[in-house]
C-alpha positions in Angstrom: -50.7 -98.0 -72.6 -48.6 -100.8 -71.4 -45.2 -101.0 -72.6 -45.1 -105.2 -72.0 -47.5 -105.5 -74.3 -45.7 -105.3 -77.4 -42.5 -103.2 -79.0 -42.8 -100.0 -79.5 -44.7 -98.6 -83.4 -42.1 -99.3 -85.5 -41.6 -100.3 -89.6 -43.1 -103.9 -88.5 -47.0 -103.8 -90.3 -49.0 -104.5 -87.4 -51.6 -103.0 -85.4 -50.4 -100.0 -83.6 -46.6 -101.1 -85.5 -46.3 -103.9 -83.0 -45.4 -107.5 -85.2 -47.4 -109.9 -85.7 -46.3 -113.5 -85.8 -44.7 -114.0 -89.3 -45.5 -110.3 -90.1 -42.5 -107.7 -89.8 -71.9 -87.0 -81.8 -74.1 -86.7 -80.3 -75.8 -83.8 -77.9 -78.4 -83.5 -81.2 -80.6 -81.8 -80.0 -84.0 -83.0 -79.9 -86.6 -83.1 -82.8 -90.4 -81.9 -82.8 -92.5 -84.9 -81.9 -94.0 -85.5 -85.1 -89.9 -85.5 -87.1 -90.0 -88.4 -85.0 -93.1 -90.4 -85.9 -92.8 -90.5 -89.1 -88.2 -91.0 -89.0 -89.4 -94.0 -87.2 -91.7 -95.0 -89.5 -89.6 -94.6 -92.4 -86.8 -96.5 -90.4 -89.4 -99.6 -89.7 -90.0 -101.3 -86.2 -86.5 -101.6 -85.1 -85.1 -98.4 -86.1 -81.9 -99.1 -87.8 -81.4 -101.4 -90.5 -81.5 -105.0 -89.3 -78.8 -106.5 -88.2 -77.1 -109.4 -88.0 -79.2 -113.2 -87.6 -82.9 -110.6 -88.3 -85.4 -111.4 -90.5 -85.9 -108.9 -93.1 -89.6 -107.6 -93.1 -90.9 -104.9 -94.8 -91.7 -101.2 -93.0 -95.5 -101.0 -92.9 -97.2 -97.5 -92.3 -97.2 -96.8 -88.0 -99.8 -94.1 -86.9 -98.1 -91.3 -85.1 -98.3 -91.8 -81.6 -100.7 -89.9 -79.3 -99.0 -86.7 -78.5 -98.6 -86.8 -74.9 -96.5 -90.3 -75.7 -95.0 -87.8 -78.4 -93.3 -85.8 -76.7 -92.1 -88.3 -73.3 -90.3 -90.2 -76.0 -88.6 -86.5 -77.2 -88.0 -85.9 -74.0 -85.7 -89.4 -73.9 -84.0 -88.3 -76.9 -82.6 -85.3 -75.6 -81.8 -87.3 -71.8 -80.0 -90.1 -74.6 -77.7 -87.4 -76.6 -77.3 -84.6 -74.4 -77.4 -85.7 -70.5 -75.0 -90.0 -71.2 -73.5 -88.3 -74.5 -74.4 -91.6 -76.1 -73.6 -91.8 -80.1 -76.3 -90.8 -83.0 -77.1 -94.2 -84.1 -77.6 -95.7 -80.5 -79.4 -92.5 -79.6 -81.5 -93.8 -82.8 -82.0 -97.3 -82.4 -83.0 -96.9 -78.9 -85.6 -94.1 -80.4 -86.7 -96.7 -82.8 -87.6 -99.8 -79.9 -89.1 -97.1 -77.4 -91.6 -96.2 -80.2 -92.4 -99.7 -81.6 -92.5 -100.5 -77.1 -95.7 -97.7 -76.6 -97.6 -98.0 -80.2 -98.1 -101.6 -79.2 -99.3 -100.4 -75.7 -101.6 -98.0 -77.3 -103.0 -101.2 -79.5 -103.4 -103.1 -76.5 -105.3 -99.8 -75.2 -102.9 -98.0 -72.5 -104.4 -94.9 -73.4 -101.3 -93.0 -71.0 -97.6 -94.2 -70.4 -99.0 -94.0 -66.6 -99.9 -98.6 -67.7 -96.9 -99.8 -69.0 -96.2 -102.7 -66.6 -93.7 -105.4 -66.9 -96.6 -107.3 -68.4 -97.2 -104.7 -71.6 -93.2 -105.0 -72.4 -93.4 -109.0 -72.3 -96.0 -109.1 -74.8 -94.3 -106.6 -76.7 -91.7 -108.5 -76.7 -93.3 -111.5 -77.1 -94.7 -110.6 -80.7 -91.0 -109.3 -81.3 -89.9 -112.7 -80.7 -93.0 -114.2 -83.2 -92.3 -112.3 -85.8 -89.0 -113.5 -86.0 -86.1 -111.3 -84.3 -83.2 -113.5 -83.6 -82.7 -113.3 -80.4 -79.8 -109.9 -79.6 -82.1 -108.4 -80.9 -84.7 -109.1 -78.2 -81.3 -108.6 -75.8 -81.0 -105.2 -77.3 -85.1 -104.4 -77.0 -85.2 -105.5 -73.8 -82.1 -103.5 -72.2 -83.9 -100.2 -74.4 -87.1 -101.0 -72.2 -86.0 -101.3 -69.2 -83.0 -97.8 -69.7 -86.7 -96.3 -70.9 -88.2 -97.2 -68.1 -85.0 -95.7 -65.3 -85.9 -92.3 -67.0 -89.5 -92.5 -66.9 -89.7 -93.8 -63.0 -86.8 -90.5 -62.0 -89.6 -88.0 -64.5 -92.3 -89.4 -61.8 -94.0 -91.0 -65.0 -94.5 -94.0 -63.1 -95.0 -94.5 -59.7 -92.6 -97.5 -60.3 -89.7 -99.5 -62.5 -91.2 -102.7 -64.4 -87.5 -102.5 -65.8 -85.7 -104.5 -62.8 -88.5 -107.5 -63.5 -87.6 -107.8 -67.0 -85.9 -110.6 -68.2 -83.2 -110.7 -71.0 -82.9 -113.6 -73.6 -79.1 -114.4 -73.6 -78.2 -113.4 -76.7 -75.1 -115.6 -78.8 -72.4 -114.2 -78.7 -71.5 -114.2 -82.5 -67.0 -115.2 -82.9 -65.7 -112.0 -84.8 -64.3 -112.6 -88.6 -60.5 -112.0 -88.4 -57.9 -112.5 -90.7 -55.0 -113.9 -90.5 -51.8 -112.2 -90.4 -51.0 -113.1 -94.3 -54.2 -112.2 -95.3 -53.9 -108.9 -93.7 -50.4 -108.4 -95.6 -52.4 -109.3 -98.8 -54.4 -106.9 -98.6 -52.3 -104.1 -98.0 -49.7 -104.4 -100.0 -52.1 -105.3 -103.0 -51.3 -102.4 -106.0 -53.5 -100.0 -107.1 -55.7 -99.9 -110.4 -52.7 -97.3 -111.3 -55.4 -95.5 -112.7 -53.4 -91.6 -113.6 -56.3 -89.7 -113.7 -56.1 -86.6 -110.9 -58.8 -87.4 -108.8 -59.2 -91.1 -109.3 -55.3 -92.2 -108.0 -55.6 -89.3 -105.0 -59.2 -92.0 -104.2 -56.4 -94.2 -104.6 -54.4 -92.4 -102.2 -57.1 -92.5 -99.8 -58.1 -95.8 -99.9 -55.0 -97.5 -98.7 -54.3 -94.9 -96.4 -58.0 -95.7 -94.7 -57.1 -99.2 -94.5 -53.8 -99.0 -93.7 -55.4 -96.8 -90.9 -58.0 -99.6 -89.6 -55.9 -102.3 -88.9 -53.4 -100.6 -87.0 -55.0 -98.3 -84.8 -57.9 -100.5 -84.4 -60.1 -97.4 -85.2 -63.6 -98.1 -86.0 -65.4 -96.2 -89.4 -67.2 -93.5 -87.5 -63.8 -93.4 -85.8 -61.3 -92.8 -88.5 -64.6 -90.9 -90.9 -64.6 -87.5 -87.7 -61.1 -88.0 -88.1 -59.2 -83.6 -88.4 -56.4 -83.0 -90.4 -54.3 -82.5 -86.4 -55.2 -85.4 -84.8 -51.9 -87.5 -85.6 -48.9 -86.7 -84.5 -46.7 -87.8 -86.5 -43.6 -87.6 -84.3 -45.1 -89.3 -81.3 -47.2 -91.3 -83.8 -50.2 -91.3 -82.6 -53.5 -90.6 -82.9 -56.3 -88.9 -81.3 -60.3 -90.3 -82.0 -63.1 -89.5 -80.1 -65.1 -92.6 -79.3 -68.6 -94.1 -78.6 -70.3 -91.7 -76.0 -67.6 -88.6 -77.2 -64.5 -90.3 -75.0 -61.2 -89.6 -76.3 -58.0 -91.9 -76.4 -55.2 -91.8 -78.0 -54.0 -94.5 -79.4 -50.7 -95.8 -81.6 -50.2 -96.0 -85.4 -47.3 -98.0 -86.8 -45.4 -96.5 -89.4 -46.6 -97.9 -92.4 -49.7 -95.7 -91.7 -48.1 -93.5 -91.8 -46.9 -93.0 -94.8 -50.1 -93.7 -96.1 -52.1 -90.6 -94.6 -48.8 -88.3 -95.8 -48.4 -89.2 -98.7 -52.9 -88.6 -99.6 -52.5 -85.7 -96.7 -50.0 -84.8 -99.5 -50.4 -85.3 -102.8 -54.0 -86.6 -102.6 -55.8 -84.6 -100.6 -55.7 -81.3 -102.4 -57.5 -82.6 -105.4 -60.5 -82.7 -104.2 -60.6 -80.3 -100.5 -62.9 -77.9 -101.3 -64.3 -74.7 -99.0 -66.6 -77.4 -97.6 -64.1 -79.8 -96.7 -63.4 -78.3 -93.3 -60.5 -79.5 -91.4 -61.2 -83.1 -92.1 -58.7 -85.6 -92.6 -60.2 -87.9 -94.8 -62.5 -87.1 -97.9 -64.9 -88.0 -100.3 -64.6 -87.7 -103.6 -67.0 -84.1 -104.1 -64.4 -83.3 -101.2 -66.7 -83.3 -98.1 -66.1 -85.4 -94.8 -65.8 -89.0 -95.2 -69.4 -91.1 -95.3 -69.0 -93.9 -93.5 -71.6 -95.9 -95.9 -68.5 -94.7 -98.8 -65.4 -95.6 -96.2 -66.8 -99.9 -95.7 -68.0 -100.2 -98.8 -63.8 -99.4 -100.0 -62.9 -101.3 -96.9 -65.1 -104.8 -98.1 -64.0 -103.9 -102.0 -60.1 -104.2 -101.0 -60.6 -107.4 -99.5 -62.9 -109.0 -101.3 -59.7 -108.6 -104.1 -58.1 -110.8 -101.8 -59.4 -114.4 -103.3 -58.0 -116.2 -100.0 -59.5 -113.8 -97.4 -63.2 -114.1 -95.8 -65.8 -111.3 -96.9 -65.3 -109.2 -94.7 -65.4 -104.9 -94.0 -63.9 -102.3 -91.2 -65.2 -104.2 -88.3 -63.4 -107.2 -89.6 -60.3 -105.1 -89.5 -60.8 -104.2 -86.3 -61.2 -107.7 -85.0 -57.8 -108.6 -87.1 -55.7 -105.6 -85.1 -57.1 -106.8 -81.5 -56.5 -110.4 -82.4 -52.9 -110.6 -83.6 -52.4 -108.1 -80.7 -53.5 -111.0 -78.9 -51.2 -113.2 -80.5 -47.5 -110.9 -80.9 -47.8 -111.0 -76.6 -49.7 -108.1 -75.9 -51.8 -108.2 -72.4 -55.5 -107.7 -72.3 -56.8 -104.4 -70.7 -53.1 -102.7 -72.5 -56.0 -104.4 -75.8 -59.5 -103.4 -73.9 -57.2 -99.5 -73.6 -56.0 -99.8 -77.5 -59.9 -101.1 -78.9 -61.5 -97.7 -76.3 -63.5 -100.7 -74.6 -65.4 -98.7 -71.0 -65.9 -103.2 -70.2 -62.9 -105.9 -70.2 -66.0 -108.3 -70.8 -65.8 -106.9 -74.6 -62.6 -107.2 -75.3 -62.1 -111.2 -73.8 -64.1 -112.4 -76.9 -61.3 -112.1 -78.6 -59.3 -114.1 -76.4 -61.5 -116.9 -77.6 -60.5 -116.1 -81.5 -57.3 -116.8 -80.5 -57.7 -119.7 -78.4 -59.8 -121.0 -81.4 -56.7 -121.0 -83.6 -54.4 -122.2 -80.6 -56.9 -125.3 -80.3 -56.6 -126.1 -84.4 -52.9 -125.5 -84.9 -52.3 -128.3 -81.9 -54.5 -130.7 -83.9 -53.2 -129.9 -87.0 -49.8 -130.3 -85.7 -49.1 -132.0 -82.5 -49.1 -136.0 -82.7 -51.0 -136.7 -80.0 -53.8 -133.9 -80.4 
């Protein structure tokens, strides 16, 4: 992290302890072909939950793939998980997309994978577009198809790779929803419920630590839930997390967050710990490792308690932390490392947020705006 990006993590709350303006598993073993068919049929065509801009559809029962295609799909899963090291969520999304593609191809009369060409893929995407899928969804499914055809070509299952011939719908970039620095302060400084029941009080300490840590270190919710007790270094004020693609990174953390985590470890965690807790840092009320869905509910509820704050979740805190770092003077490359982005292009969206705020302030305050 570039030292010039901002002062070292200190007592003032902010992402990584820097001051903000106005504010002091992959490797999962492959499953059998029948499990792939059953799982993706239950989850629907996309293989994952409905995203932003998608029209919710009723998942209809799908016919199992022919055995030879199911075997190819299982091999693709092993490639994604073991060879490329993609997260379980990403693997599920790829499998759902490719199963949908292969099912469409079979309905169109394809009898073997060798018949998968660019026309078949375009027809599949056209049917998705006709069903009302968003541009971002179509772009992702086209990317899934290209990944699969490149893999199939490398295994000798296709004579040529039709993927490069496939156009990609340009997805509209949605600017992230960001909390202002004073809104973050209101969320984090909100008093607890004052519950005296031991387990409820412990959960309150956990929730406070979750909020502080998500904002201080701009963690993904999966990274937070995957943390173990030894992943926070109090002396160096750093956090070790395992990000996308099983990539480990070390990020700074501020004093308020380390203090909140310490309180949870000393006063809260012992009240809910069980034999199944292992080394997990954050636990559910029954002692197991905290589930990302529970963490999202906690964040949404705590932000909703502040009337002026927009409705957002853990990723909104991550967006806010990145934006506040840039507004506080951090350079884009440092923020990229802080967030764990592979490409600088993923980080550049935060510059648009900061510029939009600058333009709004200029138009409101400048006499000749």
